[in-house]
FIKOL-448455 format. One line per 2 residues: number of its first residue (from 1); their letters; for each residue z negated, x, y negated of C-alpha. Coordinates in Angstrom, 2 decimals. Layout:
N
NUM) a) Z,X,Y  ...
END
This chain:
321
1) ma) -94.78,171.18,-29.22  -95.47,168.27,-31.57
3) gr) -99.10,169.39,-31.90  -98.00,172.94,-32.72
5) aa) -95.59,171.64,-35.37  -98.41,169.71,-37.01
7) fd) -100.71,172.71,-36.84  -98.12,174.90,-38.57
9) ki) -98.16,172.51,-41.55  -101.89,173.02,-42.22
11) el) -102.97,175.44,-44.95  -106.52,176.65,-45.48
13) hl) -106.69,174.79,-48.80  -105.88,171.55,-46.98
15) vr) -108.91,172.12,-44.73  -111.03,172.64,-47.85
17) vl) -109.71,169.35,-49.30  -110.56,167.59,-46.03
19) ht) -114.10,168.97,-46.05  -114.67,168.17,-49.74
21) vi) -113.30,164.62,-49.59  -115.46,163.79,-46.56
23) te) -118.66,165.27,-48.01  -118.11,163.83,-51.49
25) rs) -116.86,160.45,-50.18  -114.79,160.14,-53.34
27) vs) -111.33,161.35,-54.32  -112.33,161.69,-57.99
29) ra) -115.49,163.70,-57.25  -113.55,165.87,-54.80
31) al) -110.98,166.58,-57.51  -113.72,167.71,-59.90
33) kl) -115.29,169.95,-57.28  -111.93,171.49,-56.34
35) at) -110.99,171.96,-60.02  -107.80,169.97,-59.58
37) tq) -106.51,166.47,-60.47  -107.15,163.15,-58.72
39) pq) -103.39,162.55,-58.02  -103.16,165.96,-56.32
41) vs) -106.16,165.23,-54.10  -104.75,161.78,-53.30
43) aq) -101.44,163.35,-52.25  -103.25,165.90,-50.05
45) lr) -105.36,163.12,-48.52  -102.14,161.26,-47.61
47) rl) -100.89,164.44,-45.85  -104.17,164.74,-43.98
49) re) -104.02,161.11,-42.87  -100.49,161.66,-41.50
51) lv) -101.51,164.84,-39.69  -104.70,163.40,-38.19
53) gd) -103.46,159.85,-37.59  -106.57,158.33,-39.13
55) pl) -107.42,156.95,-42.61  -110.39,159.37,-42.89
57) lv) -111.83,157.48,-45.91  -112.03,153.68,-46.09
59) rs) -113.41,151.19,-48.60  -117.07,150.36,-48.12
61) gt) -118.61,148.08,-50.70  -118.07,149.66,-54.11
63) gm) -117.37,153.13,-52.70  -115.68,154.99,-49.87
65) ap) -117.00,155.89,-46.43  -115.74,158.44,-43.89
67) ta) -114.43,157.15,-40.60  -115.84,158.22,-37.24
69) va) -112.90,160.62,-36.83  -113.60,162.12,-40.26
71) le) -117.23,162.74,-39.35  -116.13,164.43,-36.10
73) ll) -113.83,166.72,-38.10  -116.53,167.74,-40.57
75) ap) -118.24,170.39,-38.40  -114.97,172.08,-37.26
77) ae) -113.80,172.15,-40.88  -117.07,173.78,-41.97
79) al) -116.80,176.39,-39.21  -113.17,177.17,-40.07
81) lr) -113.99,177.64,-43.75  -117.00,179.81,-42.91
83) ha) -114.92,182.03,-40.62  -112.21,182.30,-43.25
85) eq) -114.83,183.42,-45.76  -115.99,186.11,-43.34
87) lf) -112.41,187.26,-42.83  -111.17,187.21,-46.40
89) ga) -114.12,186.62,-48.71  -116.32,188.99,-50.67
91) rt) -118.45,189.74,-47.60  -115.61,190.95,-45.39
93) pa) -116.43,194.39,-43.93  -113.42,195.94,-45.65
95) la) -114.77,194.91,-49.06  -118.53,194.94,-48.75
97) fd) -121.16,196.84,-46.81  -124.93,196.54,-46.80
99) aa) -126.47,199.69,-45.37  -129.93,198.14,-45.28
101) tt) -128.89,195.43,-42.80  -125.94,196.91,-40.92
103) rl) -126.14,197.31,-37.15  -122.94,199.34,-36.91
105) tf) -122.61,202.47,-34.79  -121.25,205.48,-36.67
107) ri) -119.41,207.90,-34.39  -118.95,211.40,-35.79
109) aa) -117.30,214.38,-34.14  -118.51,217.59,-35.74
111) sd) -118.58,221.32,-35.26  -121.90,223.12,-35.58
113) yl) -120.34,226.00,-37.54  -121.11,224.50,-40.94
115) dp) -124.89,224.65,-41.18  -127.58,224.05,-38.53
117) lf) -129.33,221.75,-41.04  -126.25,219.65,-41.78
119) lp) -126.19,217.19,-38.88  -129.98,216.69,-38.70
121) el) -130.08,215.98,-42.44  -127.06,213.66,-42.23
123) va) -128.68,211.64,-39.43  -131.94,211.47,-41.40
125) ri) -130.14,210.10,-44.45  -128.20,207.53,-42.47
127) kr) -131.36,206.30,-40.74  -133.25,206.23,-44.03
129) da) -130.72,204.01,-45.79  -129.34,202.17,-42.73
131) pd) -132.37,201.88,-40.41  -130.67,199.57,-37.90
133) ar) -127.48,201.62,-37.65  -126.78,203.81,-34.65
135) ve) -125.31,207.31,-34.80  -123.34,209.06,-32.08
137) il) -122.57,212.77,-32.55  -119.74,214.15,-30.44
139) pl) -118.96,217.87,-30.15  -115.64,219.29,-31.28
141) sr) -114.58,221.03,-28.09  -111.35,222.04,-26.39
143) ef) -111.75,219.06,-24.03  -112.05,216.53,-26.87
145) dy) -108.85,215.31,-28.54  -110.27,214.25,-31.89
147) rh) -106.86,213.24,-33.27  -106.36,210.77,-30.42
149) al) -109.93,209.52,-30.78  -109.49,208.88,-34.51
151) ah) -106.15,207.14,-33.99  -107.66,204.82,-31.37
153) ge) -110.83,203.99,-33.30  -113.07,205.80,-30.82
155) id) -114.67,207.83,-33.63  -115.01,207.23,-37.37
157) lv) -115.05,210.75,-38.75  -114.44,214.40,-37.89
159) ig) -116.22,217.26,-39.68  -115.07,220.83,-39.25
161) nw) -113.05,223.72,-40.67  -109.35,224.41,-40.33
163) lr) -106.90,226.78,-41.98  -104.37,223.94,-41.92
165) pp) -105.91,220.52,-41.26  -103.73,217.94,-39.44
167) ge) -101.30,216.38,-41.88  -101.34,212.85,-40.47
169) lh) -105.03,212.30,-41.27  -106.88,211.54,-44.49
171) lg) -108.76,214.59,-45.69  -111.78,215.18,-47.88
173) rl) -112.71,218.72,-48.83  -116.45,219.26,-48.46
175) la) -117.17,222.87,-49.39  -115.89,226.43,-49.26
177) de) -118.05,229.20,-47.82  -117.82,232.98,-48.01
179) vv) -116.94,234.71,-44.72  -119.59,237.30,-43.76
181) cl) -120.83,239.08,-40.65  -124.13,238.49,-38.91
183) va) -125.48,241.46,-36.96  -128.74,242.64,-35.45
185) ad) -131.16,244.25,-37.90  -130.63,247.66,-36.28
187) hp) -126.84,247.35,-36.00  -124.91,250.25,-37.64
189) aa) -123.28,247.75,-40.01  -126.77,246.93,-41.34
191) tn) -128.27,250.44,-41.26  -125.15,252.18,-42.62
193) pr) -123.23,249.66,-44.74  -120.89,252.30,-46.20
195) gw) -119.70,253.19,-42.73  -118.88,249.56,-41.96
197) ta) -115.11,249.87,-42.32  -112.27,247.60,-41.27
199) er) -111.49,249.96,-38.39  -115.06,249.83,-37.08
201) yl) -115.17,246.08,-37.58  -112.05,245.56,-35.47
203) aa) -113.29,247.98,-32.79  -116.73,246.36,-32.53
205) eh) -117.64,243.78,-29.92  -117.52,240.26,-31.35
207) va) -118.91,236.89,-30.39  -116.81,233.85,-31.27
209) pt) -116.83,230.10,-30.70  -114.63,228.66,-27.99
211) pl) -111.35,227.53,-29.66  -110.85,223.81,-30.16
213) ha) -107.62,223.84,-28.15  -106.81,225.93,-25.09
215) gt) -104.41,228.77,-25.82  -104.99,228.69,-29.59
217) pg) -107.10,231.12,-31.64  -110.00,230.10,-33.83
219) vi) -109.85,230.20,-37.61  -110.99,233.85,-37.81
221) de) -108.59,235.14,-35.17  -105.76,233.05,-36.58
223) hl) -106.17,234.74,-39.95  -106.43,238.21,-38.41
225) aa) -103.26,237.62,-36.38  -101.42,236.63,-39.57
227) qg) -102.36,240.08,-40.96  -101.17,241.81,-37.80
229) la) -104.78,242.56,-36.78  -106.91,241.79,-33.74
231) rq) -110.60,242.16,-32.95  -112.40,242.64,-29.64
233) va) -113.97,239.31,-28.64  -116.49,240.15,-25.92
235) vr) -118.26,236.77,-25.80  -117.06,233.22,-26.40
237) sp) -119.54,230.38,-26.54  -119.21,226.63,-27.12
239) hf) -122.86,226.59,-28.24  -122.69,228.04,-31.71
241) gl) -126.35,227.47,-32.44  -127.26,229.97,-29.70
243) vp) -125.05,232.73,-31.07  -127.51,234.15,-33.67
245) lm) -130.02,234.92,-30.92  -127.25,236.57,-28.90
247) va) -126.48,238.69,-31.97  -130.15,239.59,-32.46
249) rs) -130.36,240.95,-28.91  -127.11,242.89,-28.77
251) rl) -124.50,244.82,-30.73  -122.35,241.73,-31.07
253) vl) -120.87,240.79,-34.44  -120.55,237.19,-35.58
255) tt) -118.01,236.42,-38.30  -118.51,233.06,-39.96
257) gr) -119.72,231.38,-43.16  -122.67,232.66,-45.15
259) lf) -124.30,229.23,-45.21  -124.62,229.18,-41.42
261) cs) -125.82,232.79,-41.20  -128.41,232.41,-43.94
263) ry) -130.39,229.88,-41.88  -131.21,232.54,-39.27
265) vg) -132.21,235.46,-41.47  -135.98,235.58,-41.19
267) qf) -135.92,233.44,-38.05  -134.43,236.26,-35.94
269) pv) -134.11,240.03,-36.54  -130.60,239.69,-37.96
271) ri) -128.89,240.70,-41.21  -125.94,239.42,-43.19
273) vr) -123.42,242.12,-44.10  -120.11,241.96,-45.90
275) cp) -116.97,241.58,-43.82  -114.80,244.69,-44.35
277) va) -111.64,242.68,-43.64  -110.68,240.30,-46.44
279) fp) -110.84,236.64,-45.48  -110.20,233.55,-47.56
281) pl) -113.22,231.24,-47.84  -113.96,229.01,-44.88
283) vy) -113.12,225.51,-46.05  -114.82,222.56,-44.39
285) yq) -113.33,219.09,-44.39  -114.00,215.60,-43.21
287) lw) -111.03,213.89,-41.60  -110.45,210.19,-40.94
289) hd) -107.65,207.87,-39.92  -105.90,204.96,-41.64
291) ls) -107.86,202.68,-39.30  -111.08,203.25,-41.27
293) ha) -109.64,204.25,-44.64  -110.22,200.87,-46.35
295) sa) -113.49,200.08,-44.58  -116.50,199.88,-46.89
297) ag) -118.69,201.17,-44.07  -116.34,204.12,-43.62
299) rw) -116.38,204.85,-47.34  -120.18,204.73,-47.34
301) lr) -120.37,207.16,-44.42  -117.93,209.58,-46.03
303) eq) -119.91,209.49,-49.27  -123.09,210.45,-47.38
305) vr) -121.28,213.42,-45.86  -119.73,214.48,-49.18
307) tl) -123.01,214.26,-51.10  -124.94,216.19,-48.47
309) ar) -122.32,218.96,-48.28  -122.45,219.43,-52.05
311) el) -126.23,219.58,-52.04  -126.34,222.13,-49.22
313) qa) -123.75,224.30,-50.93  -125.74,224.19,-54.17
315) qg) -128.89,225.18,-52.28  -127.04,228.05,-50.64
317) ar) -125.71,229.26,-53.99  -129.21,229.28,-55.47
319) am) -130.54,231.21,-52.48  -127.92,233.96,-52.71
321) p) -129.17,237.26,-54.16
END
């Protein structure tokens, strides 16, 4: 217990005084280096001598020399100061981040509803600016509890769209996208747009993503239910990137954002048509937890996502007729 009592009396500044006095071998030079006064350093040296049980500095000719104990303490003092600098100095991960040298792993859970180019472009940008970083992409699925994963530091970021994002998480709005329908080129909605009414839309066969949580509707069905409406979902798929080809080969209707649909026009025989039921824009967000809110690496990652989303939305706006 006596050792613990002595340890509790030591402050980090006292360790710095110990290191400086030993390396300078002079109380006056140590005072200059520490930007303090000689009497203050002398008083701190007396405390150190009491704590260590050794004189630390002794007279040697016209100067002072460190004792054997002092020399043994020099390396531990250097290590302690170096570790303290890593914890609380300007290079601490919470305050500084160097993308060019980082070897961090960024873990991102994301839906593929936003844009088929989004995740590939995000990974390309991360690897361009942080070549030694690793990236893990996890799917947003009904089996994956992203809120738990964020709260336990298992992932850094979630990207997706919600009508009402979870309130306990930090939120960054990325973009808003017009809700449209994607249909086969020979679908009646494409060949006879005037006949594409709300009644025919609701009666048509639809393809939809598997909801994120069992027993809950997706964003589109949630909005329809709030209006007292329901559509006929004939196909549900967790693989959203495969849905446009399903649409091209059937009479299925996909209702989602224009940005996603626009990537497949020209690639498959599909057309974008207006949605005859009024929907608010699909709003995409990035979500993160308090655990990574102050992290410089986390801020850097979120800025990459935010910048890319704005650029893709601007490209989509320019491409619209």
